[in-house]
PDBQT receptor file of N, H, CA, C and O in Angstrom, charges set to zero:
ATOM      1  N   MET A   1     -36.896 -12.693 -10.754  1.00  0.00    +0.000 N 
ATOM      2  CA  MET A   1     -35.927 -12.463 -10.510  1.00  0.00    +0.000 C 
ATOM      3  C   MET A   1     -35.099 -12.355  -9.422  1.00  0.00    +0.000 C 
ATOM      4  O   MET A   1     -35.356 -11.272  -8.897  1.00  0.00    +0.000 OA
ATOM      5  N   LYS A   2     -34.245 -12.921  -8.822  1.00  0.00    +0.000 N 
ATOM      6  H   LYS A   2     -34.036 -13.801  -9.249  1.00  0.00    +0.000 HD
ATOM      7  CA  LYS A   2     -33.514 -12.669  -7.018  1.00  0.00    +0.000 C 
ATOM      8  C   LYS A   2     -33.476 -11.396  -6.994  1.00  0.00    +0.000 C 
ATOM      9  O   LYS A   2     -33.268 -10.506  -7.818  1.00  0.00    +0.000 OA
ATOM     10  N   LYS A   3     -33.726 -11.466  -5.846  1.00  0.00    +0.000 N 
ATOM     11  H   LYS A   3     -33.896 -12.190  -5.176  1.00  0.00    +0.000 HD
ATOM     12  CA  LYS A   3     -33.022 -10.163  -5.332  1.00  0.00    +0.000 C 
ATOM     13  C   LYS A   3     -31.411 -10.438  -5.008  1.00  0.00    +0.000 C 
ATOM     14  O   LYS A   3     -30.786 -11.498  -4.993  1.00  0.00    +0.000 OA
ATOM     15  N   ILE A   4     -31.036  -9.233  -4.786  1.00  0.00    +0.000 N 
ATOM     16  H   ILE A   4     -31.544  -8.372  -4.799  1.00  0.00    +0.000 HD
ATOM     17  CA  ILE A   4     -29.340  -9.256  -3.288  1.00  0.00    +0.000 C 
ATOM     18  C   ILE A   4     -29.595  -7.781  -2.331  1.00  0.00    +0.000 C 
ATOM     19  O   ILE A   4     -29.561  -6.563  -2.504  1.00  0.00    +0.000 OA
ATOM     20  N   PHE A   5     -29.880  -8.815  -1.177  1.00  0.00    +0.000 N 
ATOM     21  H   PHE A   5     -29.907  -9.805  -1.037  1.00  0.00    +0.000 HD
ATOM     22  CA  PHE A   5     -29.424  -7.681  -0.478  1.00  0.00    +0.000 C 
ATOM     23  C   PHE A   5     -28.482  -7.143  -0.073  1.00  0.00    +0.000 C 
ATOM     24  O   PHE A   5     -27.700  -7.872   0.538  1.00  0.00    +0.000 OA
ATOM     25  N   THR A   6     -28.161  -5.871  -0.189  1.00  0.00    +0.000 N 
ATOM     26  H   THR A   6     -28.796  -5.278  -0.685  1.00  0.00    +0.000 HD
ATOM     27  CA  THR A   6     -26.784  -5.356   0.714  1.00  0.00    +0.000 C 
ATOM     28  C   THR A   6     -27.194  -4.072   1.028  1.00  0.00    +0.000 C 
ATOM     29  O   THR A   6     -28.316  -3.680   0.709  1.00  0.00    +0.000 OA
ATOM     30  N   GLN A   7     -26.393  -3.371   1.628  1.00  0.00    +0.000 N 
ATOM     31  H   GLN A   7     -25.481  -3.689   1.887  1.00  0.00    +0.000 HD
ATOM     32  CA  GLN A   7     -26.092  -2.580   2.331  1.00  0.00    +0.000 C 
ATOM     33  C   GLN A   7     -26.137  -1.410   1.731  1.00  0.00    +0.000 C 
ATOM     34  O   GLN A   7     -25.131  -1.208   1.051  1.00  0.00    +0.000 OA
ATOM     35  N   GLU A   8     -27.399  -0.027   1.709  1.00  0.00    +0.000 N 
ATOM     36  H   GLU A   8     -28.216  -0.191   2.262  1.00  0.00    +0.000 HD
ATOM     37  CA  GLU A   8     -27.520   0.868   0.970  1.00  0.00    +0.000 C 
ATOM     38  C   GLU A   8     -26.038   1.652   1.039  1.00  0.00    +0.000 C 
ATOM     39  O   GLU A   8     -25.363   1.746   0.013  1.00  0.00    +0.000 OA
ATOM     40  N   GLU A   9     -25.719   2.035   1.919  1.00  0.00    +0.000 N 
ATOM     41  H   GLU A   9     -26.266   1.959   2.752  1.00  0.00    +0.000 HD
ATOM     42  CA  GLU A   9     -24.310   2.896   1.541  1.00  0.00    +0.000 C 
ATOM     43  C   GLU A   9     -23.657   1.696   2.673  1.00  0.00    +0.000 C 
ATOM     44  O   GLU A   9     -24.227   1.106   3.591  1.00  0.00    +0.000 OA
ATOM     45  N   VAL A  10     -22.168   1.612   2.164  1.00  0.00    +0.000 N 
ATOM     46  H   VAL A  10     -21.705   2.091   1.419  1.00  0.00    +0.000 HD
ATOM     47  CA  VAL A  10     -20.976   1.065   2.925  1.00  0.00    +0.000 C 
ATOM     48  C   VAL A  10     -20.359   1.879   3.450  1.00  0.00    +0.000 C 
ATOM     49  O   VAL A  10     -19.914   2.854   2.843  1.00  0.00    +0.000 OA
ATOM     50  N   GLN A  11     -20.097   1.559   5.359  1.00  0.00    +0.000 N 
ATOM     51  H   GLN A  11     -20.458   0.767   5.852  1.00  0.00    +0.000 HD
ATOM     52  CA  GLN A  11     -18.927   2.696   4.989  1.00  0.00    +0.000 C 
ATOM     53  C   GLN A  11     -17.941   1.976   6.352  1.00  0.00    +0.000 C 
ATOM     54  O   GLN A  11     -18.153   1.880   7.561  1.00  0.00    +0.000 OA
ATOM     55  N   PRO A  12     -16.913   1.597   5.547  1.00  0.00    +0.000 N 
ATOM     56  CA  PRO A  12     -15.615   0.834   6.107  1.00  0.00    +0.000 C 
ATOM     57  C   PRO A  12     -15.296   1.537   7.550  1.00  0.00    +0.000 C 
ATOM     58  O   PRO A  12     -16.003   2.501   7.845  1.00  0.00    +0.000 OA
ATOM     59  N   SER A  13     -14.669   1.282   8.118  1.00  0.00    +0.000 N 
ATOM     60  H   SER A  13     -14.094   0.499   7.879  1.00  0.00    +0.000 HD
ATOM     61  CA  SER A  13     -13.732   1.657   9.270  1.00  0.00    +0.000 C 
ATOM     62  C   SER A  13     -12.525   2.806   9.193  1.00  0.00    +0.000 C 
ATOM     63  O   SER A  13     -11.948   3.140   8.158  1.00  0.00    +0.000 OA
ATOM     64  N   GLU A  14     -12.356   3.167  10.105  1.00  0.00    +0.000 N 
ATOM     65  H   GLU A  14     -12.825   2.895  10.946  1.00  0.00    +0.000 HD
ATOM     66  CA  GLU A  14     -10.857   4.100  10.121  1.00  0.00    +0.000 C 
ATOM     67  C   GLU A  14      -9.994   3.570  10.399  1.00  0.00    +0.000 C 
ATOM     68  O   GLU A  14      -9.060   4.327  10.667  1.00  0.00    +0.000 OA
ATOM     69  N   ALA A  15      -9.689   2.118  10.527  1.00  0.00    +0.000 N 
ATOM     70  H   ALA A  15     -10.447   1.504  10.310  1.00  0.00    +0.000 HD
ATOM     71  CA  ALA A  15      -8.429   1.863  10.232  1.00  0.00    +0.000 C 
ATOM     72  C   ALA A  15      -8.363   0.873   9.001  1.00  0.00    +0.000 C 
ATOM     73  O   ALA A  15      -7.301   0.571   8.456  1.00  0.00    +0.000 OA
ATOM     74  N   VAL A  16      -9.623   0.391   8.611  1.00  0.00    +0.000 N 
ATOM     75  H   VAL A  16     -10.486   0.636   9.054  1.00  0.00    +0.000 HD
ATOM     76  CA  VAL A  16      -9.399  -0.053   7.052  1.00  0.00    +0.000 C 
ATOM     77  C   VAL A  16      -8.781   1.093   6.364  1.00  0.00    +0.000 C 
ATOM     78  O   VAL A  16      -7.741   1.028   5.709  1.00  0.00    +0.000 OA
ATOM     79  N   LEU A  17      -9.714   2.472   6.621  1.00  0.00    +0.000 N 
ATOM     80  H   LEU A  17     -10.559   2.524   7.153  1.00  0.00    +0.000 HD
ATOM     81  CA  LEU A  17      -9.313   3.715   5.811  1.00  0.00    +0.000 C 
ATOM     82  C   LEU A  17      -7.971   3.351   5.446  1.00  0.00    +0.000 C 
ATOM     83  O   LEU A  17      -7.424   2.930   4.426  1.00  0.00    +0.000 OA
ATOM     84  N   GLU A  18      -7.529   3.732   6.926  1.00  0.00    +0.000 N 
ATOM     85  H   GLU A  18      -7.974   4.074   7.754  1.00  0.00    +0.000 HD
ATOM     86  CA  GLU A  18      -6.081   4.083   7.429  1.00  0.00    +0.000 C 
ATOM     87  C   GLU A  18      -5.134   3.469   6.708  1.00  0.00    +0.000 C 
ATOM     88  O   GLU A  18      -4.234   4.123   6.182  1.00  0.00    +0.000 OA
ATOM     89  N   LEU A  19      -5.256   1.596   6.550  1.00  0.00    +0.000 N 
ATOM     90  H   LEU A  19      -5.988   1.065   6.978  1.00  0.00    +0.000 HD
ATOM     91  CA  LEU A  19      -4.736   0.903   5.243  1.00  0.00    +0.000 C 
ATOM     92  C   LEU A  19      -4.423   0.991   4.290  1.00  0.00    +0.000 C 
ATOM     93  O   LEU A  19      -3.307   0.844   3.792  1.00  0.00    +0.000 OA
ATOM     94  N   ILE A  20      -5.940   1.402   3.621  1.00  0.00    +0.000 N 
ATOM     95  H   ILE A  20      -6.847   1.521   4.025  1.00  0.00    +0.000 HD
ATOM     96  CA  ILE A  20      -5.747   1.878   2.511  1.00  0.00    +0.000 C 
ATOM     97  C   ILE A  20      -4.993   3.205   2.190  1.00  0.00    +0.000 C 
ATOM     98  O   ILE A  20      -4.738   3.130   0.988  1.00  0.00    +0.000 OA
ATOM     99  N   ARG A  21      -4.543   4.305   2.645  1.00  0.00    +0.000 N 
ATOM    100  H   ARG A  21      -4.750   4.367   3.622  1.00  0.00    +0.000 HD
ATOM    101  CA  ARG A  21      -3.968   5.159   2.862  1.00  0.00    +0.000 C 
ATOM    102  C   ARG A  21      -2.136   4.668   3.056  1.00  0.00    +0.000 C 
ATOM    103  O   ARG A  21      -1.161   5.241   2.568  1.00  0.00    +0.000 OA
ATOM    104  N   GLN A  22      -2.169   3.470   3.908  1.00  0.00    +0.000 N 
ATOM    105  H   GLN A  22      -2.961   3.005   4.305  1.00  0.00    +0.000 HD
ATOM    106  CA  GLN A  22      -0.764   3.820   3.861  1.00  0.00    +0.000 C 
ATOM    107  C   GLN A  22      -0.460   2.863   2.575  1.00  0.00    +0.000 C 
ATOM    108  O   GLN A  22       0.701   2.468   2.466  1.00  0.00    +0.000 OA
ATOM    109  N   VAL A  23      -1.346   2.488   1.661  1.00  0.00    +0.000 N 
ATOM    110  H   VAL A  23      -2.289   2.809   1.750  1.00  0.00    +0.000 HD
ATOM    111  CA  VAL A  23      -0.863   0.905   0.419  1.00  0.00    +0.000 C 
ATOM    112  C   VAL A  23      -0.648   2.595  -0.176  1.00  0.00    +0.000 C 
ATOM    113  O   VAL A  23       0.409   3.046  -0.616  1.00  0.00    +0.000 OA
ATOM    114  N   ALA A  24      -1.799   3.252  -0.062  1.00  0.00    +0.000 N 
ATOM    115  H   ALA A  24      -2.658   2.885   0.295  1.00  0.00    +0.000 HD
ATOM    116  CA  ALA A  24      -1.862   4.442  -1.958  1.00  0.00    +0.000 C 
ATOM    117  C   ALA A  24      -0.584   5.202  -1.127  1.00  0.00    +0.000 C 
ATOM    118  O   ALA A  24      -0.235   6.176  -1.794  1.00  0.00    +0.000 OA
ATOM    119  N   TYR A  25       0.023   5.101  -0.193  1.00  0.00    +0.000 N 
ATOM    120  H   TYR A  25      -0.261   4.310   0.348  1.00  0.00    +0.000 HD
ATOM    121  CA  TYR A  25       0.955   6.710  -0.287  1.00  0.00    +0.000 C 
ATOM    122  C   TYR A  25       2.001   5.393  -0.217  1.00  0.00    +0.000 C 
ATOM    123  O   TYR A  25       2.673   5.674   0.775  1.00  0.00    +0.000 OA
ATOM    124  N   THR A  26       2.405   4.362  -0.627  1.00  0.00    +0.000 N 
ATOM    125  H   THR A  26       1.859   4.134  -1.433  1.00  0.00    +0.000 HD
ATOM    126  CA  THR A  26       3.575   3.713   0.031  1.00  0.00    +0.000 C 
ATOM    127  C   THR A  26       3.537   2.758  -1.887  1.00  0.00    +0.000 C 
ATOM    128  O   THR A  26       4.539   2.637  -2.590  1.00  0.00    +0.000 OA
ATOM    129  N   TYR A  27       2.359   2.338  -2.201  1.00  0.00    +0.000 N 
ATOM    130  H   TYR A  27       1.545   2.437  -1.629  1.00  0.00    +0.000 HD
ATOM    131  CA  TYR A  27       2.801   2.430  -3.442  1.00  0.00    +0.000 C 
ATOM    132  C   TYR A  27       3.331   2.098  -5.121  1.00  0.00    +0.000 C 
ATOM    133  O   TYR A  27       2.889   2.776  -6.047  1.00  0.00    +0.000 OA
ATOM    134  N   ARG A  28       3.985   1.356  -5.268  1.00  0.00    +0.000 N 
ATOM    135  H   ARG A  28       4.344   0.805  -4.515  1.00  0.00    +0.000 HD
ATOM    136  CA  ARG A  28       4.238   2.023  -6.823  1.00  0.00    +0.000 C 
ATOM    137  C   ARG A  28       4.696   1.283  -7.883  1.00  0.00    +0.000 C 
ATOM    138  O   ARG A  28       5.693   0.571  -7.766  1.00  0.00    +0.000 OA
ATOM    139  N   PRO A  29       4.002   1.385  -9.025  1.00  0.00    +0.000 N 
ATOM    140  CA  PRO A  29       3.961   1.065 -10.464  1.00  0.00    +0.000 C 
ATOM    141  C   PRO A  29       5.712   1.214 -10.725  1.00  0.00    +0.000 C 
ATOM    142  O   PRO A  29       6.083   2.361 -10.477  1.00  0.00    +0.000 OA
ATOM    143  N   LEU A  30       6.436   0.616 -11.013  1.00  0.00    +0.000 N 
ATOM    144  H   LEU A  30       6.135  -0.316 -11.215  1.00  0.00    +0.000 HD
ATOM    145  CA  LEU A  30       7.819   0.851 -12.057  1.00  0.00    +0.000 C 
ATOM    146  C   LEU A  30       7.307  -0.172 -13.483  1.00  0.00    +0.000 C 
ATOM    147  O   LEU A  30       6.890  -1.307 -13.714  1.00  0.00    +0.000 OA
ATOM    148  N   ARG A  31       7.648   1.040 -14.166  1.00  0.00    +0.000 N 
ATOM    149  H   ARG A  31       7.987   1.962 -13.979  1.00  0.00    +0.000 HD
ATOM    150  CA  ARG A  31       7.488   0.627 -15.844  1.00  0.00    +0.000 C 
ATOM    151  C   ARG A  31       8.530   0.842 -16.454  1.00  0.00    +0.000 C 
ATOM    152  O   ARG A  31       9.290   1.778 -16.702  1.00  0.00    +0.000 OA
ATOM    153  N   LEU A  32       8.379  -0.582 -16.717  1.00  0.00    +0.000 N 
ATOM    154  H   LEU A  32       7.762  -1.342 -16.516  1.00  0.00    +0.000 HD
ATOM    155  CA  LEU A  32       9.949  -0.723 -18.038  1.00  0.00    +0.000 C 
ATOM    156  C   LEU A  32       9.667  -0.992 -19.229  1.00  0.00    +0.000 C 
ATOM    157  O   LEU A  32       8.552  -1.450 -19.478  1.00  0.00    +0.000 OA
ATOM    158  N   GLU A  33      10.640  -0.768 -20.291  1.00  0.00    +0.000 N 
ATOM    159  H   GLU A  33      11.546  -0.396 -20.089  1.00  0.00    +0.000 HD
ATOM    160  CA  GLU A  33      10.654  -0.620 -21.428  1.00  0.00    +0.000 C 
ATOM    161  C   GLU A  33       9.655  -2.071 -22.205  1.00  0.00    +0.000 C 
ATOM    162  O   GLU A  33       9.754  -3.185 -21.691  1.00  0.00    +0.000 OA
ATOM    163  N   GLY A  34       9.111  -1.937 -22.949  1.00  0.00    +0.000 N 
ATOM    164  H   GLY A  34       9.030  -1.032 -23.367  1.00  0.00    +0.000 HD
ATOM    165  CA  GLY A  34       8.246  -3.484 -23.778  1.00  0.00    +0.000 C 
ATOM    166  C   GLY A  34       6.802  -3.314 -23.085  1.00  0.00    +0.000 C 
ATOM    167  O   GLY A  34       5.938  -4.167 -23.289  1.00  0.00    +0.000 OA
ATOM    168  N   GLY A  35       6.520  -2.041 -22.147  1.00  0.00    +0.000 N 
ATOM    169  H   GLY A  35       7.222  -1.348 -21.981  1.00  0.00    +0.000 HD
ATOM    170  CA  GLY A  35       5.147  -2.542 -21.018  1.00  0.00    +0.000 C 
ATOM    171  C   GLY A  35       5.399  -3.363 -19.965  1.00  0.00    +0.000 C 
ATOM    172  O   GLY A  35       4.346  -3.854 -19.558  1.00  0.00    +0.000 OA
ATOM    173  N   VAL A  36       6.423  -3.743 -19.309  1.00  0.00    +0.000 N 
ATOM    174  H   VAL A  36       7.278  -3.343 -19.640  1.00  0.00    +0.000 HD
ATOM    175  CA  VAL A  36       6.927  -4.336 -17.997  1.00  0.00    +0.000 C 
ATOM    176  C   VAL A  36       6.532  -3.791 -16.696  1.00  0.00    +0.000 C 
ATOM    177  O   VAL A  36       7.294  -3.097 -16.023  1.00  0.00    +0.000 OA
ATOM    178  N   VAL A  37       5.191  -4.144 -16.295  1.00  0.00    +0.000 N 
ATOM    179  H   VAL A  37       4.573  -4.708 -16.842  1.00  0.00    +0.000 HD
ATOM    180  CA  VAL A  37       5.783  -3.008 -14.957  1.00  0.00    +0.000 C 
ATOM    181  C   VAL A  37       5.878  -3.934 -13.831  1.00  0.00    +0.000 C 
ATOM    182  O   VAL A  37       5.699  -5.118 -14.119  1.00  0.00    +0.000 OA
ATOM    183  N   ILE A  38       6.163  -3.600 -12.397  1.00  0.00    +0.000 N 
ATOM    184  H   ILE A  38       6.308  -2.639 -12.163  1.00  0.00    +0.000 HD
ATOM    185  CA  ILE A  38       6.596  -4.535 -11.488  1.00  0.00    +0.000 C 
ATOM    186  C   ILE A  38       5.755  -3.139 -10.024  1.00  0.00    +0.000 C 
ATOM    187  O   ILE A  38       6.026  -2.003  -9.634  1.00  0.00    +0.000 OA
ATOM    188  N   PRO A  39       4.848  -4.057  -9.762  1.00  0.00    +0.000 N 
ATOM    189  CA  PRO A  39       5.024  -3.496  -8.399  1.00  0.00    +0.000 C 
ATOM    190  C   PRO A  39       5.300  -3.114  -7.316  1.00  0.00    +0.000 C 
ATOM    191  O   PRO A  39       4.370  -3.576  -6.655  1.00  0.00    +0.000 OA
ATOM    192  N   TYR A  40       6.000  -2.529  -6.564  1.00  0.00    +0.000 N 
ATOM    193  H   TYR A  40       6.755  -2.153  -7.100  1.00  0.00    +0.000 HD
ATOM    194  CA  TYR A  40       6.003  -2.198  -5.052  1.00  0.00    +0.000 C 
ATOM    195  C   TYR A  40       6.253  -1.011  -4.323  1.00  0.00    +0.000 C 
ATOM    196  O   TYR A  40       6.536   0.111  -4.742  1.00  0.00    +0.000 OA
ATOM    197  N   CYS A  41       6.079  -1.507  -2.956  1.00  0.00    +0.000 N 
ATOM    198  H   CYS A  41       5.849  -2.419  -2.616  1.00  0.00    +0.000 HD
ATOM    199  CA  CYS A  41       5.895  -0.276  -2.200  1.00  0.00    +0.000 C 
ATOM    200  C   CYS A  41       7.414  -0.158  -1.145  1.00  0.00    +0.000 C 
ATOM    201  O   CYS A  41       8.404  -0.792  -0.781  1.00  0.00    +0.000 OA
ATOM    202  N   LEU A  42       6.734   1.099  -1.019  1.00  0.00    +0.000 N 
ATOM    203  H   LEU A  42       5.929   1.614  -1.315  1.00  0.00    +0.000 HD
ATOM    204  CA  LEU A  42       8.148   1.866  -0.356  1.00  0.00    +0.000 C 
ATOM    205  C   LEU A  42       7.637   2.202   1.173  1.00  0.00    +0.000 C 
ATOM    206  O   LEU A  42       6.540   2.592   1.574  1.00  0.00    +0.000 OA
ATOM    207  N   ASN A  43       8.980   1.869   1.942  1.00  0.00    +0.000 N 
ATOM    208  H   ASN A  43       9.871   1.553   1.617  1.00  0.00    +0.000 HD
ATOM    209  CA  ASN A  43       8.741   1.527   3.297  1.00  0.00    +0.000 C 
ATOM    210  C   ASN A  43       9.587   2.787   4.296  1.00  0.00    +0.000 C 
ATOM    211  O   ASN A  43       9.542   2.732   5.525  1.00  0.00    +0.000 OA
TER     212      ASN A  43
């Protein structure tokens, strides 16, 4: 069996975490009738 080596614990930098926070706060899906979803970001 082939072993895959990865880090035990991934620790993203603070800059990456801040980017994820910004996207999470501004991203919104717009749900329309018929199940259509339109993603958009608030600025």
